[in-house]
C-alpha positions in Angstrom: -64.2 50.3 58.5 -63.0 48.6 55.4 -64.7 45.2 54.8 -62.4 42.2 54.5 -62.9 38.4 54.4 -61.1 37.8 57.6 -62.9 35.1 59.5 -64.4 33.7 56.3 -63.8 29.9 55.8 -63.7 28.5 52.3 -64.0 24.8 51.4 -62.1 23.7 48.3 -62.9 20.3 46.8 -59.9 18.7 45.2 -58.8 15.2 43.9 -55.9 14.1 41.8 -55.8 15.7 38.4 -57.1 19.2 39.3 -55.9 22.1 37.2 -53.4 23.7 39.5 -53.7 27.3 38.6 -57.5 27.1 39.0 -56.9 26.4 42.6 -53.8 28.6 43.4 -55.1 31.7 41.6 -58.5 31.9 43.4 -56.8 30.7 46.6 -54.3 33.7 46.5 -57.1 36.1 45.7 -59.2 34.9 48.7 -56.2 34.8 51.1 -55.2 38.3 50.1 -58.6 39.4 51.4 -58.1 37.5 54.7 -60.1 34.3 54.0 -58.9 30.9 55.2 -59.1 27.8 52.9 -59.3 24.1 53.6 -58.7 21.4 51.0 -61.3 18.6 51.3 -60.9 15.3 49.4 -61.8 11.7 49.2 -58.6 10.4 50.8 -55.9 11.6 53.1 -52.4 12.7 52.2 -51.8 14.8 49.1 -53.5 15.4 45.7 -51.8 15.9 42.4 -52.1 19.2 40.6 -51.8 19.5 36.8 -50.6 22.0 34.3 -53.1 20.9 31.6 -51.5 17.5 30.6 -48.3 17.9 32.6 -48.0 17.0 36.3 -47.7 20.0 38.7 -47.2 20.1 42.4 -48.7 18.0 45.2 -51.0 19.7 47.7 -51.9 18.6 51.2 -55.4 17.5 52.0 -56.8 19.1 55.2 -60.0 17.1 55.7 -61.9 14.2 54.3 -65.5 14.6 53.4 -66.4 12.5 56.4 -64.6 15.0 58.6 -65.8 18.2 57.0 -69.0 19.9 58.2 -70.4 22.2 55.4 -72.0 24.4 58.2 -68.5 25.4 59.3 -67.7 27.0 55.9 -68.9 30.2 54.3 -68.1 29.5 50.7 -67.3 26.7 48.3 -64.5 26.7 45.6 -64.6 24.1 42.8 -61.4 24.2 40.7 -61.4 22.3 37.4 -59.3 19.7 35.7 -61.0 16.9 33.8 -59.9 14.0 36.1 -60.7 16.0 39.2 -64.1 17.1 37.9 -65.1 13.6 36.8 -64.1 12.0 40.2 -66.1 14.6 42.2 -69.0 14.3 39.8 -69.3 10.6 40.5 -68.8 11.0 44.3 -72.0 10.8 46.4 -70.0 12.5 49.2 -69.1 15.4 47.0 -72.6 15.8 45.7 -74.0 15.9 49.3 -71.4 18.4 50.2 -72.3 20.8 47.4 -76.0 20.3 48.1 -75.5 21.7 51.7 -74.0 24.9 50.3 -76.8 25.4 47.9 -79.4 24.8 50.5 -77.9 27.5 52.7 -77.5 29.9 49.7 -73.8 30.2 50.3 -71.5 31.3 47.5 -70.3 28.5 45.2 -67.5 29.4 42.7 -66.7 26.8 40.0 -64.3 27.0 37.1 -63.8 24.8 34.0 -64.7 21.2 34.9 -65.3 22.1 38.5 -69.1 22.6 38.0 -69.6 19.0 36.8 -70.4 18.0 40.4 -73.2 20.6 40.5 -74.8 19.1 37.5 -74.6 15.6 38.9 -76.1 16.9 42.1 -79.1 18.4 40.3 -78.2 22.0 41.2 -78.0 23.7 37.8 -81.6 23.5 36.7 -82.6 27.0 35.5 -79.2 28.5 36.4 -77.3 30.7 34.0 -73.7 29.5 34.0 -70.6 28.7 32.0 -67.9 26.0 32.0 -65.2 24.4 29.8 -66.8 24.6 26.4 -66.9 20.8 25.8 -69.2 20.4 28.8 -72.0 22.7 27.6 -74.2 19.8 26.4 -73.9 18.2 29.8 -75.0 21.4 31.6 -77.8 22.0 29.1 -79.1 18.5 29.5 -79.1 19.1 33.3 -81.3 22.2 32.7 -78.8 25.0 32.8 -78.8 28.1 30.6 -75.2 27.7 29.4 -73.4 30.7 27.9 -70.0 31.3 26.5 -68.7 34.1 28.8 -65.6 34.5 30.9 -67.5 34.8 34.1 -71.2 34.4 35.0 -72.9 35.3 38.2 -76.3 33.8 39.0 -77.3 34.5 42.6 -74.8 32.6 44.8 -73.2 30.8 41.8 -70.1 32.1 40.1 -68.8 30.2 37.1 -65.9 30.6 34.5 -64.6 28.6 31.5 -60.9 28.2 31.8 -57.6 29.4 33.2 -57.6 32.6 31.1 -60.7 33.7 32.9 -59.2 33.5 36.4 -58.7 37.3 36.9 -62.4 37.9 36.1 -63.5 34.8 38.1 -61.5 36.0 41.1 -63.0 39.4 41.1 -66.6 38.2 40.8 -66.0 35.5 43.4 -64.7 38.0 45.9 -67.5 40.5 45.1 -70.2 37.8 45.7 -68.6 36.9 49.1 -68.4 40.6 50.1 -72.1 41.1 49.1 -73.1 38.2 51.3 -71.0 39.4 54.1 -72.4 42.9 53.8 -76.0 41.6 53.8 -75.2 39.5 56.9 -73.9 42.5 58.8 -76.6 44.9 57.6 -79.7 45.7 59.7 -80.3 46.5 63.3 -78.1 45.4 66.2 -80.9 43.0 67.1 -80.8 41.5 63.6 -77.0 41.1 63.8 -77.3 39.4 67.2 -79.8 36.9 65.8 -77.6 36.1 62.8 -74.6 35.6 65.1 -76.6 33.3 67.3 -77.6 31.1 64.3 -74.2 31.2 62.6 -73.1 33.1 59.5 -73.8 30.2 57.1 -77.2 29.2 58.4 
């Protein structure tokens, strides 16, 4: 049976000023595989997408941080955009949310400025990763092994630099999710029953 991401729930952290294509590109790649995405933000209503310096479209917020349970999601997507990244970086709610994913070893995919919140949350120490080039000093100061590559995979963490990297980012992001799903479904029937009883993300 062909493996798909049907039944996989992905949390996307967005605030005003996110780079639109860094959300829509990965979103489309995940939805094509059957995953469902929810936009989580600091306020209700809609958030403003950007095409670099120009305003893009508005996107509906599905849940506030206060309403979203990290345990109900299997993967975390962190699009970039300088304003978006800076707001999430400074948000204790966002930092706590990403901490929950790291504690459970769930896939975290961050592109451009999206990884800023990971550094602020103390989650990049010793991790090999990349980001928008101007942030490299921030990540190195936070203990990361920053490299200039289009996509970097370090365990559950997938990072890329910019919109041009989206095709490579999408492929690795989906691959990592498939690997986790395959590991979850592997083993004896008793193993699978136990995993089901504790939840996929536990």
